[in-house]
DOSERO-430762 format. One record per residue (C-alpha): residue number from 1; x, y, z. Coordinates in steps of 0.25 Angstrom, whole numbers, padded with zeros to 4 digits. Layout:
<nodes>
<node k="NUM" px="X" py="Y" pz="Z"/>
...
</nodes>
This chain:
<nodes>
<node k="1" px="0182" py="0363" pz="-0178"/>
<node k="2" px="0193" py="0352" pz="-0176"/>
<node k="3" px="0188" py="0338" pz="-0176"/>
<node k="4" px="0191" py="0335" pz="-0161"/>
<node k="5" px="0184" py="0348" pz="-0157"/>
<node k="6" px="0171" py="0343" pz="-0165"/>
<node k="7" px="0171" py="0330" pz="-0158"/>
<node k="8" px="0172" py="0337" pz="-0144"/>
<node k="9" px="0161" py="0346" pz="-0148"/>
<node k="10" px="0152" py="0335" pz="-0154"/>
<node k="11" px="0155" py="0327" pz="-0141"/>
<node k="12" px="0151" py="0338" pz="-0132"/>
<node k="13" px="0138" py="0342" pz="-0139"/>
<node k="14" px="0132" py="0328" pz="-0139"/>
<node k="15" px="0122" py="0324" pz="-0129"/>
<node k="16" px="0131" py="0313" pz="-0124"/>
<node k="17" px="0144" py="0321" pz="-0124"/>
<node k="18" px="0157" py="0314" pz="-0126"/>
<node k="19" px="0151" py="0300" pz="-0122"/>
<node k="20" px="0144" py="0300" pz="-0136"/>
<node k="21" px="0156" py="0291" pz="-0140"/>
<node k="22" px="0150" py="0279" pz="-0132"/>
<node k="23" px="0138" py="0275" pz="-0141"/>
<node k="24" px="0136" py="0261" pz="-0136"/>
<node k="25" px="0124" py="0265" pz="-0127"/>
<node k="26" px="0111" py="0263" pz="-0134"/>
<node k="27" px="0103" py="0276" pz="-0136"/>
<node k="28" px="0088" py="0276" pz="-0132"/>
<node k="29" px="0078" py="0276" pz="-0143"/>
<node k="30" px="0066" py="0286" pz="-0144"/>
<node k="31" px="0053" py="0278" pz="-0143"/>
<node k="32" px="0047" py="0284" pz="-0156"/>
<node k="33" px="0060" py="0285" pz="-0164"/>
<node k="34" px="0071" py="0275" pz="-0164"/>
<node k="35" px="0084" py="0278" pz="-0172"/>
<node k="36" px="0093" py="0266" pz="-0177"/>
<node k="37" px="0107" py="0267" pz="-0184"/>
<node k="38" px="0113" py="0255" pz="-0192"/>
<node k="39" px="0127" py="0259" pz="-0187"/>
<node k="40" px="0123" py="0263" pz="-0173"/>
<node k="41" px="0133" py="0260" pz="-0161"/>
<node k="42" px="0126" py="0249" pz="-0154"/>
<node k="43" px="0137" py="0245" pz="-0145"/>
<node k="44" px="0137" py="0230" pz="-0143"/>
<node k="45" px="0124" py="0228" pz="-0149"/>
<node k="46" px="0125" py="0222" pz="-0163"/>
<node k="47" px="0117" py="0214" pz="-0173"/>
<node k="48" px="0120" py="0205" pz="-0185"/>
<node k="49" px="0116" py="0210" pz="-0199"/>
<node k="50" px="0105" py="0201" pz="-0205"/>
<node k="51" px="0112" py="0201" pz="-0219"/>
<node k="52" px="0127" py="0201" pz="-0216"/>
<node k="53" px="0134" py="0194" pz="-0205"/>
<node k="54" px="0138" py="0207" pz="-0198"/>
<node k="55" px="0137" py="0210" pz="-0183"/>
<node k="56" px="0135" py="0225" pz="-0181"/>
<node k="57" px="0131" py="0236" pz="-0173"/>
<node k="58" px="0120" py="0247" pz="-0176"/>
<node k="59" px="0105" py="0246" pz="-0177"/>
<node k="60" px="0099" py="0235" pz="-0187"/>
<node k="61" px="0091" py="0244" pz="-0195"/>
<node k="62" px="0085" py="0233" pz="-0203"/>
<node k="63" px="0080" py="0226" pz="-0190"/>
<node k="64" px="0073" py="0239" pz="-0186"/>
<node k="65" px="0066" py="0240" pz="-0199"/>
<node k="66" px="0061" py="0225" pz="-0198"/>
<node k="67" px="0056" py="0227" pz="-0184"/>
<node k="68" px="0048" py="0238" pz="-0189"/>
<node k="69" px="0042" py="0230" pz="-0200"/>
<node k="70" px="0039" py="0219" pz="-0191"/>
<node k="71" px="0031" py="0229" pz="-0182"/>
<node k="72" px="0022" py="0233" pz="-0193"/>
<node k="73" px="0007" py="0229" pz="-0192"/>
<node k="74" px="0001" py="0236" pz="-0204"/>
<node k="75" px="0010" py="0244" pz="-0213"/>
<node k="76" px="0024" py="0245" pz="-0217"/>
<node k="77" px="0028" py="0257" pz="-0227"/>
<node k="78" px="0042" py="0257" pz="-0231"/>
<node k="79" px="0049" py="0267" pz="-0240"/>
<node k="80" px="0064" py="0265" pz="-0242"/>
<node k="81" px="0074" py="0268" pz="-0253"/>
<node k="82" px="0079" py="0254" pz="-0253"/>
<node k="83" px="0076" py="0241" pz="-0246"/>
<node k="84" px="0084" py="0228" pz="-0247"/>
<node k="85" px="0084" py="0222" pz="-0233"/>
<node k="86" px="0079" py="0208" pz="-0234"/>
<node k="87" px="0074" py="0207" pz="-0219"/>
<node k="88" px="0066" py="0220" pz="-0221"/>
<node k="89" px="0060" py="0215" pz="-0233"/>
<node k="90" px="0056" py="0202" pz="-0226"/>
<node k="91" px="0050" py="0209" pz="-0214"/>
<node k="92" px="0042" py="0218" pz="-0224"/>
<node k="93" px="0037" py="0205" pz="-0231"/>
<node k="94" px="0033" py="0199" pz="-0218"/>
<node k="95" px="0025" py="0211" pz="-0214"/>
<node k="96" px="0018" py="0212" pz="-0227"/>
<node k="97" px="0014" py="0197" pz="-0226"/>
<node k="98" px="0009" py="0200" pz="-0212"/>
<node k="99" px="-0001" py="0210" pz="-0218"/>
<node k="100" px="0007" py="0223" pz="-0216"/>
<node k="101" px="0006" py="0232" pz="-0228"/>
<node k="102" px="0020" py="0235" pz="-0233"/>
<node k="103" px="0023" py="0245" pz="-0243"/>
<node k="104" px="0037" py="0248" pz="-0248"/>
<node k="105" px="0043" py="0260" pz="-0256"/>
<node k="106" px="0057" py="0260" pz="-0262"/>
<node k="107" px="0066" py="0269" pz="-0270"/>
<node k="108" px="0065" py="0264" pz="-0285"/>
<node k="109" px="0080" py="0262" pz="-0286"/>
<node k="110" px="0078" py="0251" pz="-0275"/>
<node k="111" px="0064" py="0245" pz="-0278"/>
<node k="112" px="0067" py="0233" pz="-0286"/>
<node k="113" px="0072" py="0220" pz="-0280"/>
<node k="114" px="0086" py="0218" pz="-0285"/>
<node k="115" px="0084" py="0203" pz="-0287"/>
<node k="116" px="0074" py="0207" pz="-0299"/>
<node k="117" px="0086" py="0213" pz="-0307"/>
<node k="118" px="0089" py="0206" pz="-0320"/>
<node k="119" px="0103" py="0202" pz="-0324"/>
<node k="120" px="0104" py="0213" pz="-0334"/>
<node k="121" px="0099" py="0223" pz="-0324"/>
<node k="122" px="0110" py="0218" pz="-0314"/>
<node k="123" px="0121" py="0219" pz="-0324"/>
<node k="124" px="0116" py="0233" pz="-0328"/>
<node k="125" px="0116" py="0239" pz="-0314"/>
<node k="126" px="0125" py="0251" pz="-0311"/>
<node k="127" px="0136" py="0250" pz="-0301"/>
<node k="128" px="0128" py="0254" pz="-0288"/>
<node k="129" px="0116" py="0246" pz="-0292"/>
<node k="130" px="0125" py="0234" pz="-0295"/>
<node k="131" px="0132" py="0235" pz="-0281"/>
<node k="132" px="0118" py="0235" pz="-0275"/>
<node k="133" px="0114" py="0223" pz="-0283"/>
<node k="134" px="0126" py="0216" pz="-0278"/>
<node k="135" px="0123" py="0219" pz="-0264"/>
<node k="136" px="0109" py="0214" pz="-0266"/>
<node k="137" px="0114" py="0201" pz="-0272"/>
<node k="138" px="0124" py="0199" pz="-0261"/>
<node k="139" px="0112" py="0200" pz="-0251"/>
<node k="140" px="0102" py="0191" pz="-0258"/>
<node k="141" px="0111" py="0180" pz="-0264"/>
<node k="142" px="0111" py="0172" pz="-0251"/>
<node k="143" px="0119" py="0160" pz="-0257"/>
<node k="144" px="0129" py="0169" pz="-0264"/>
<node k="145" px="0127" py="0162" pz="-0278"/>
<node k="146" px="0127" py="0176" pz="-0284"/>
<node k="147" px="0112" py="0174" pz="-0289"/>
<node k="148" px="0099" py="0176" pz="-0282"/>
<node k="149" px="0088" py="0166" pz="-0281"/>
<node k="150" px="0074" py="0168" pz="-0277"/>
<node k="151" px="0076" py="0163" pz="-0262"/>
<node k="152" px="0087" py="0173" pz="-0260"/>
<node k="153" px="0079" py="0184" pz="-0267"/>
<node k="154" px="0067" py="0181" pz="-0258"/>
<node k="155" px="0076" py="0182" pz="-0245"/>
<node k="156" px="0084" py="0194" pz="-0248"/>
<node k="157" px="0079" py="0203" pz="-0259"/>
<node k="158" px="0071" py="0213" pz="-0251"/>
<node k="159" px="0062" py="0219" pz="-0262"/>
<node k="160" px="0059" py="0206" pz="-0268"/>
<node k="161" px="0054" py="0201" pz="-0255"/>
<node k="162" px="0045" py="0213" pz="-0254"/>
<node k="163" px="0040" py="0211" pz="-0268"/>
<node k="164" px="0037" py="0196" pz="-0267"/>
<node k="165" px="0029" py="0199" pz="-0254"/>
<node k="166" px="0020" py="0209" pz="-0261"/>
<node k="167" px="0025" py="0221" pz="-0254"/>
<node k="168" px="0022" py="0233" pz="-0262"/>
<node k="169" px="0034" py="0242" pz="-0265"/>
<node k="170" px="0035" py="0254" pz="-0273"/>
<node k="171" px="0046" py="0264" pz="-0277"/>
<node k="172" px="0047" py="0279" pz="-0280"/>
<node k="173" px="0043" py="0276" pz="-0295"/>
<node k="174" px="0029" py="0272" pz="-0290"/>
<node k="175" px="0025" py="0287" pz="-0293"/>
<node k="176" px="0028" py="0285" pz="-0308"/>
<node k="177" px="0042" py="0292" pz="-0307"/>
<node k="178" px="0056" py="0287" pz="-0308"/>
<node k="179" px="0057" py="0288" pz="-0293"/>
<node k="180" px="0059" py="0300" pz="-0284"/>
<node k="181" px="0073" py="0304" pz="-0281"/>
<node k="182" px="0074" py="0293" pz="-0271"/>
<node k="183" px="0064" py="0286" pz="-0263"/>
<node k="184" px="0074" py="0288" pz="-0251"/>
<node k="185" px="0065" py="0285" pz="-0239"/>
<node k="186" px="0069" py="0275" pz="-0229"/>
<node k="187" px="0056" py="0273" pz="-0220"/>
<node k="188" px="0046" py="0263" pz="-0216"/>
<node k="189" px="0033" py="0265" pz="-0209"/>
<node k="190" px="0026" py="0254" pz="-0201"/>
<node k="191" px="0012" py="0254" pz="-0197"/>
<node k="192" px="0012" py="0270" pz="-0200"/>
<node k="193" px="0018" py="0271" pz="-0185"/>
<node k="194" px="0033" py="0268" pz="-0186"/>
<node k="195" px="0043" py="0273" pz="-0196"/>
<node k="196" px="0057" py="0268" pz="-0199"/>
<node k="197" px="0065" py="0278" pz="-0207"/>
<node k="198" px="0079" py="0283" pz="-0208"/>
<node k="199" px="0091" py="0283" pz="-0217"/>
<node k="200" px="0092" py="0268" pz="-0220"/>
<node k="201" px="0088" py="0261" pz="-0232"/>
<node k="202" px="0083" py="0247" pz="-0230"/>
<node k="203" px="0095" py="0241" pz="-0236"/>
<node k="204" px="0107" py="0233" pz="-0231"/>
<node k="205" px="0117" py="0244" pz="-0235"/>
<node k="206" px="0108" py="0254" pz="-0227"/>
<node k="207" px="0107" py="0246" pz="-0214"/>
<node k="208" px="0118" py="0235" pz="-0214"/>
<node k="209" px="0128" py="0236" pz="-0225"/>
<node k="210" px="0131" py="0230" pz="-0239"/>
<node k="211" px="0128" py="0215" pz="-0239"/>
<node k="212" px="0141" py="0212" pz="-0246"/>
<node k="213" px="0150" py="0222" pz="-0239"/>
<node k="214" px="0152" py="0217" pz="-0224"/>
<node k="215" px="0160" py="0230" pz="-0222"/>
<node k="216" px="0147" py="0239" pz="-0223"/>
<node k="217" px="0138" py="0241" pz="-0211"/>
<node k="218" px="0127" py="0249" pz="-0218"/>
<node k="219" px="0125" py="0263" pz="-0222"/>
<node k="220" px="0123" py="0272" pz="-0209"/>
<node k="221" px="0108" py="0273" pz="-0207"/>
<node k="222" px="0098" py="0275" pz="-0197"/>
<node k="223" px="0083" py="0271" pz="-0195"/>
<node k="224" px="0072" py="0278" pz="-0187"/>
<node k="225" px="0060" py="0271" pz="-0181"/>
<node k="226" px="0049" py="0281" pz="-0178"/>
<node k="227" px="0037" py="0276" pz="-0171"/>
<node k="228" px="0028" py="0288" pz="-0173"/>
<node k="229" px="0015" py="0287" pz="-0181"/>
<node k="230" px="0015" py="0302" pz="-0185"/>
<node k="231" px="0029" py="0300" pz="-0191"/>
<node k="232" px="0025" py="0286" pz="-0197"/>
<node k="233" px="0012" py="0293" pz="-0204"/>
<node k="234" px="0021" py="0303" pz="-0211"/>
<node k="235" px="0030" py="0292" pz="-0216"/>
<node k="236" px="0018" py="0285" pz="-0221"/>
<node k="237" px="0013" py="0297" pz="-0228"/>
<node k="238" px="0026" py="0298" pz="-0236"/>
<node k="239" px="0025" py="0283" pz="-0239"/>
<node k="240" px="0011" py="0285" pz="-0244"/>
<node k="241" px="0015" py="0297" pz="-0254"/>
<node k="242" px="0025" py="0287" pz="-0260"/>
<node k="243" px="0016" py="0275" pz="-0260"/>
<node k="244" px="0004" py="0282" pz="-0266"/>
<node k="245" px="-0010" py="0276" pz="-0266"/>
<node k="246" px="-0008" py="0262" pz="-0269"/>
<node k="247" px="0005" py="0265" pz="-0276"/>
<node k="248" px="-0003" py="0275" pz="-0284"/>
<node k="249" px="0002" py="0290" pz="-0284"/>
<node k="250" px="0015" py="0286" pz="-0277"/>
<node k="251" px="0023" py="0299" pz="-0275"/>
<node k="252" px="0038" py="0300" pz="-0272"/>
<node k="253" px="0048" py="0311" pz="-0272"/>
<node k="254" px="0042" py="0325" pz="-0275"/>
<node k="255" px="0029" py="0319" pz="-0279"/>
<node k="256" px="0026" py="0317" pz="-0265"/>
<node k="257" px="0018" py="0328" pz="-0258"/>
<node k="258" px="0027" py="0338" pz="-0251"/>
<node k="259" px="0026" py="0338" pz="-0236"/>
<node k="260" px="0032" py="0347" pz="-0225"/>
<node k="261" px="0039" py="0341" pz="-0214"/>
<node k="262" px="0031" py="0335" pz="-0203"/>
<node k="263" px="0035" py="0336" pz="-0188"/>
<node k="264" px="0030" py="0326" pz="-0178"/>
<node k="265" px="0033" py="0328" pz="-0163"/>
<node k="266" px="0031" py="0319" pz="-0151"/>
<node k="267" px="0037" py="0318" pz="-0137"/>
<node k="268" px="0052" py="0322" pz="-0139"/>
<node k="269" px="0052" py="0320" pz="-0154"/>
<node k="270" px="0049" py="0329" pz="-0166"/>
<node k="271" px="0051" py="0323" pz="-0180"/>
<node k="272" px="0050" py="0331" pz="-0193"/>
<node k="273" px="0047" py="0322" pz="-0205"/>
<node k="274" px="0049" py="0326" pz="-0220"/>
<node k="275" px="0049" py="0319" pz="-0233"/>
<node k="276" px="0057" py="0322" pz="-0246"/>
<node k="277" px="0057" py="0327" pz="-0257"/>
<node k="278" px="0054" py="0342" pz="-0258"/>
<node k="279" px="0053" py="0348" pz="-0271"/>
<node k="280" px="0065" py="0358" pz="-0275"/>
<node k="281" px="0054" py="0368" pz="-0278"/>
<node k="282" px="0051" py="0369" pz="-0263"/>
<node k="283" px="0059" py="0377" pz="-0253"/>
<node k="284" px="0071" py="0369" pz="-0248"/>
<node k="285" px="0067" py="0372" pz="-0234"/>
<node k="286" px="0054" py="0364" pz="-0236"/>
<node k="287" px="0062" py="0351" pz="-0240"/>
<node k="288" px="0067" py="0340" pz="-0231"/>
<node k="289" px="0081" py="0346" pz="-0233"/>
<node k="290" px="0075" py="0359" pz="-0229"/>
<node k="291" px="0070" py="0353" pz="-0216"/>
<node k="292" px="0084" py="0347" pz="-0214"/>
<node k="293" px="0090" py="0361" pz="-0216"/>
<node k="294" px="0080" py="0367" pz="-0206"/>
<node k="295" px="0084" py="0357" pz="-0195"/>
<node k="296" px="0098" py="0360" pz="-0197"/>
<node k="297" px="0095" py="0375" pz="-0196"/>
<node k="298" px="0089" py="0373" pz="-0183"/>
<node k="299" px="0101" py="0366" pz="-0177"/>
<node k="300" px="0106" py="0373" pz="-0164"/>
<node k="301" px="0119" py="0365" pz="-0161"/>
<node k="302" px="0122" py="0354" pz="-0171"/>
<node k="303" px="0120" py="0346" pz="-0184"/>
<node k="304" px="0125" py="0332" pz="-0186"/>
<node k="305" px="0124" py="0326" pz="-0200"/>
<node k="306" px="0125" py="0312" pz="-0204"/>
<node k="307" px="0121" py="0312" pz="-0219"/>
<node k="308" px="0123" py="0303" pz="-0231"/>
<node k="309" px="0121" py="0314" pz="-0241"/>
<node k="310" px="0121" py="0329" pz="-0239"/>
<node k="311" px="0120" py="0337" pz="-0251"/>
<node k="312" px="0109" py="0348" pz="-0248"/>
<node k="313" px="0117" py="0362" pz="-0249"/>
<node k="314" px="0106" py="0369" pz="-0241"/>
<node k="315" px="0107" py="0360" pz="-0229"/>
<node k="316" px="0122" py="0362" pz="-0229"/>
<node k="317" px="0121" py="0377" pz="-0229"/>
<node k="318" px="0111" py="0376" pz="-0217"/>
<node k="319" px="0122" py="0368" pz="-0210"/>
<node k="320" px="0132" py="0379" pz="-0213"/>
<node k="321" px="0123" py="0389" pz="-0207"/>
<node k="322" px="0122" py="0381" pz="-0194"/>
<node k="323" px="0138" py="0379" pz="-0194"/>
<node k="324" px="0139" py="0394" pz="-0195"/>
<node k="325" px="0129" py="0395" pz="-0183"/>
<node k="326" px="0139" py="0386" pz="-0175"/>
<node k="327" px="0130" py="0373" pz="-0176"/>
<node k="328" px="0139" py="0360" pz="-0175"/>
<node k="329" px="0138" py="0352" pz="-0188"/>
<node k="330" px="0143" py="0338" pz="-0190"/>
<node k="331" px="0141" py="0329" pz="-0202"/>
<node k="332" px="0144" py="0315" pz="-0206"/>
<node k="333" px="0142" py="0310" pz="-0220"/>
<node k="334" px="0143" py="0299" pz="-0230"/>
<node k="335" px="0157" py="0298" pz="-0236"/>
<node k="336" px="0150" py="0295" pz="-0250"/>
<node k="337" px="0142" py="0308" pz="-0251"/>
<node k="338" px="0149" py="0318" pz="-0242"/>
<node k="339" px="0160" py="0323" pz="-0252"/>
<node k="340" px="0152" py="0323" pz="-0265"/>
<node k="341" px="0151" py="0336" pz="-0272"/>
<node k="342" px="0137" py="0339" pz="-0268"/>
<node k="343" px="0138" py="0335" pz="-0253"/>
<node k="344" px="0136" py="0346" pz="-0243"/>
<node k="345" px="0147" py="0339" pz="-0234"/>
<node k="346" px="0157" py="0346" pz="-0243"/>
<node k="347" px="0151" py="0359" pz="-0239"/>
<node k="348" px="0152" py="0356" pz="-0224"/>
<node k="349" px="0166" py="0353" pz="-0226"/>
<node k="350" px="0169" py="0366" pz="-0234"/>
<node k="351" px="0173" py="0359" pz="-0247"/>
<node k="352" px="0167" py="0359" pz="-0261"/>
<node k="353" px="0165" py="0347" pz="-0270"/>
<node k="354" px="0164" py="0348" pz="-0286"/>
<node k="355" px="0156" py="0340" pz="-0296"/>
<node k="356" px="0162" py="0342" pz="-0310"/>
<node k="357" px="0168" py="0355" pz="-0305"/>
<node k="358" px="0155" py="0360" pz="-0300"/>
<node k="359" px="0151" py="0363" pz="-0286"/>
<node k="360" px="0137" py="0360" pz="-0280"/>
<node k="361" px="0128" py="0371" pz="-0281"/>
<node k="362" px="0127" py="0380" pz="-0269"/>
<node k="363" px="0139" py="0373" pz="-0263"/>
<node k="364" px="0143" py="0379" pz="-0250"/>
<node k="365" px="0156" py="0373" pz="-0243"/>
<node k="366" px="0157" py="0378" pz="-0229"/>
<node k="367" px="0167" py="0389" pz="-0226"/>
<node k="368" px="0168" py="0382" pz="-0212"/>
<node k="369" px="0169" py="0368" pz="-0215"/>
<node k="370" px="0165" py="0357" pz="-0204"/>
<node k="371" px="0174" py="0347" pz="-0199"/>
<node k="372" px="0163" py="0340" pz="-0193"/>
<node k="373" px="0159" py="0334" pz="-0206"/>
<node k="374" px="0163" py="0320" pz="-0210"/>
<node k="375" px="0160" py="0307" pz="-0217"/>
<node k="376" px="0156" py="0294" pz="-0210"/>
<node k="377" px="0166" py="0283" pz="-0209"/>
<node k="378" px="0158" py="0271" pz="-0212"/>
<node k="379" px="0161" py="0256" pz="-0217"/>
<node k="380" px="0164" py="0255" pz="-0231"/>
<node k="381" px="0152" py="0255" pz="-0240"/>
<node k="382" px="0142" py="0261" pz="-0229"/>
<node k="383" px="0137" py="0275" pz="-0231"/>
<node k="384" px="0132" py="0285" pz="-0220"/>
<node k="385" px="0118" py="0285" pz="-0224"/>
<node k="386" px="0112" py="0294" pz="-0213"/>
<node k="387" px="0104" py="0306" pz="-0216"/>
<node k="388" px="0103" py="0312" pz="-0202"/>
<node k="389" px="0107" py="0325" pz="-0195"/>
<node k="390" px="0106" py="0328" pz="-0180"/>
<node k="391" px="0102" py="0342" pz="-0176"/>
<node k="392" px="0107" py="0347" pz="-0162"/>
<node k="393" px="0107" py="0332" pz="-0159"/>
<node k="394" px="0092" py="0333" pz="-0157"/>
<node k="395" px="0086" py="0332" pz="-0171"/>
<node k="396" px="0089" py="0321" pz="-0181"/>
<node k="397" px="0087" py="0323" pz="-0196"/>
<node k="398" px="0084" py="0310" pz="-0202"/>
<node k="399" px="0078" py="0302" pz="-0213"/>
<node k="400" px="0081" py="0297" pz="-0227"/>
<node k="401" px="0085" py="0310" pz="-0233"/>
<node k="402" px="0099" py="0314" pz="-0237"/>
<node k="403" px="0102" py="0328" pz="-0237"/>
<node k="404" px="0101" py="0330" pz="-0252"/>
<node k="405" px="0093" py="0337" pz="-0263"/>
<node k="406" px="0089" py="0324" pz="-0268"/>
<node k="407" px="0083" py="0319" pz="-0255"/>
<node k="408" px="0076" py="0333" pz="-0253"/>
<node k="409" px="0070" py="0335" pz="-0267"/>
<node k="410" px="0069" py="0321" pz="-0273"/>
<node k="411" px="0069" py="0309" pz="-0264"/>
<node k="412" px="0058" py="0303" pz="-0255"/>
<node k="413" px="0065" py="0305" pz="-0241"/>
<node k="414" px="0062" py="0306" pz="-0226"/>
<node k="415" px="0067" py="0317" pz="-0217"/>
<node k="416" px="0065" py="0316" pz="-0202"/>
<node k="417" px="0069" py="0326" pz="-0191"/>
<node k="418" px="0069" py="0320" pz="-0177"/>
<node k="419" px="0070" py="0328" pz="-0165"/>
<node k="420" px="0072" py="0318" pz="-0154"/>
<node k="421" px="0083" py="0317" pz="-0144"/>
<node k="422" px="0084" py="0302" pz="-0143"/>
<node k="423" px="0084" py="0301" pz="-0159"/>
<node k="424" px="0094" py="0312" pz="-0160"/>
<node k="425" px="0104" py="0304" pz="-0150"/>
<node k="426" px="0103" py="0292" pz="-0160"/>
<node k="427" px="0107" py="0301" pz="-0172"/>
<node k="428" px="0118" py="0308" pz="-0163"/>
<node k="429" px="0124" py="0295" pz="-0159"/>
<node k="430" px="0124" py="0290" pz="-0174"/>
<node k="431" px="0131" py="0303" pz="-0178"/>
<node k="432" px="0141" py="0301" pz="-0167"/>
<node k="433" px="0144" py="0287" pz="-0171"/>
<node k="434" px="0147" py="0291" pz="-0186"/>
<node k="435" px="0155" py="0303" pz="-0181"/>
<node k="436" px="0165" py="0294" pz="-0174"/>
<node k="437" px="0170" py="0288" pz="-0187"/>
<node k="438" px="0167" py="0300" pz="-0197"/>
<node k="439" px="0178" py="0306" pz="-0205"/>
<node k="440" px="0177" py="0320" pz="-0203"/>
<node k="441" px="0180" py="0332" pz="-0212"/>
<node k="442" px="0184" py="0332" pz="-0227"/>
<node k="443" px="0192" py="0320" pz="-0231"/>
<node k="444" px="0206" py="0323" pz="-0237"/>
<node k="445" px="0203" py="0315" pz="-0249"/>
<node k="446" px="0190" py="0322" pz="-0252"/>
<node k="447" px="0196" py="0336" pz="-0249"/>
<node k="448" px="0207" py="0332" pz="-0259"/>
<node k="449" px="0197" py="0328" pz="-0269"/>
<node k="450" px="0189" py="0341" pz="-0268"/>
<node k="451" px="0201" py="0349" pz="-0269"/>
<node k="452" px="0205" py="0342" pz="-0282"/>
<node k="453" px="0191" py="0344" pz="-0287"/>
<node k="454" px="0192" py="0359" pz="-0284"/>
<node k="455" px="0205" py="0360" pz="-0291"/>
<node k="456" px="0201" py="0353" pz="-0303"/>
<node k="457" px="0188" py="0361" pz="-0305"/>
<node k="458" px="0195" py="0374" pz="-0303"/>
<node k="459" px="0205" py="0370" pz="-0314"/>
<node k="460" px="0194" py="0366" pz="-0323"/>
<node k="461" px="0186" py="0379" pz="-0320"/>
<node k="462" px="0199" py="0387" pz="-0323"/>
<node k="463" px="0201" py="0380" pz="-0336"/>
<node k="464" px="0186" py="0382" pz="-0340"/>
<node k="465" px="0187" py="0397" pz="-0337"/>
<node k="466" px="0200" py="0398" pz="-0345"/>
<node k="467" px="0193" py="0391" pz="-0357"/>
<node k="468" px="0181" py="0400" pz="-0356"/>
<node k="469" px="0191" py="0412" pz="-0356"/>
<node k="470" px="0198" py="0407" pz="-0368"/>
<node k="471" px="0185" py="0404" pz="-0376"/>
<node k="472" px="0180" py="0418" pz="-0372"/>
<node k="473" px="0193" py="0425" pz="-0377"/>
<node k="474" px="0192" py="0417" pz="-0390"/>
</nodes>
């Protein structure tokens, strides 16, 4: 289908028709589930970031987190892969000092205050960790003298603030292991009645942008605020598995008790909640990725994808079946992951990637490639960090889970399936916003690279076959 024809079809098939291009009007929020995007079109409504002097649109996700922390009367349970937002830490400390029980679980890769690193440790950091430390230094070094004093650390090092206040923190090594695949959750439960969750880590890059790079506006992310005790209880149960009994018998990853998806319904809403991981010894269809596949299998009209990582072959095969049934499939992906050899985006585009002249197991490039697949055009340094899909413009698949085997079988993750028309409209508008600037199809440069890979591998294989024949003949 030509690109202009798809635009017309997409326009006609949406609830608001071709008027969807006017997104300056504010969408209503459901009383029980609010949806927030840090890059949302907010028209004339703007705010100034608290850490960089940047005026911008979008929802201030940090302010939403802080408002919920301030509302706590008795308990705050926070499980998030990474936390470095000073104002969030200050709000947690204030709640703790007012008598609220605050518990924090982090991934072990991000559970140490960076201000505690020694000079030798700093000098020994690998490139990625070195860049992260330099970002931390820029944030905390308020007087820009290239050194950190105790006053600066006390004001800007989020983990130091929590530790100094006596807030108990554990990570995914508390069970005596080296850590689960990743403690990748991004949720907070307040008073066992309200949940904040979504795709966003509680970090500057996850919400606002890199502190020292004013060109960034933050990885594209969303948060959900779910004010429903039945849902909060389920998140609390997941937290308690990881926390253990007074931090004894903590269980992460596959050590947690396997649980089936739980569905909660009220009024005009149905939510199905499931936590990862699932052992590879179990049927794939029982896993979180299996639940995603089942939701896609039920699609009657359309599947819209906005994903950071997509590397599950079985889900890609299910999407191909839906294409063959005439279901509309559109996808927007992160440029950094979309064209890696293991990415299923390549399948959807009908091409093959190679790693050391080997093709991914069960690789299945589509015989009828999609031209409604593309990569998000974002500010340099930002990532499309979303993990959502919209089925029939009615059911949103959301949570922390990337569509990968690691997320499915190793990580601590959350998967939500939300059937609610108001919620769906928010995800639909975000998809439309991204589609306005998406680069559709297979980039020429990537296509050229893949062709060269194939040619080089074919030449190498021919050489190996010839060598084997000569050796056999001798």
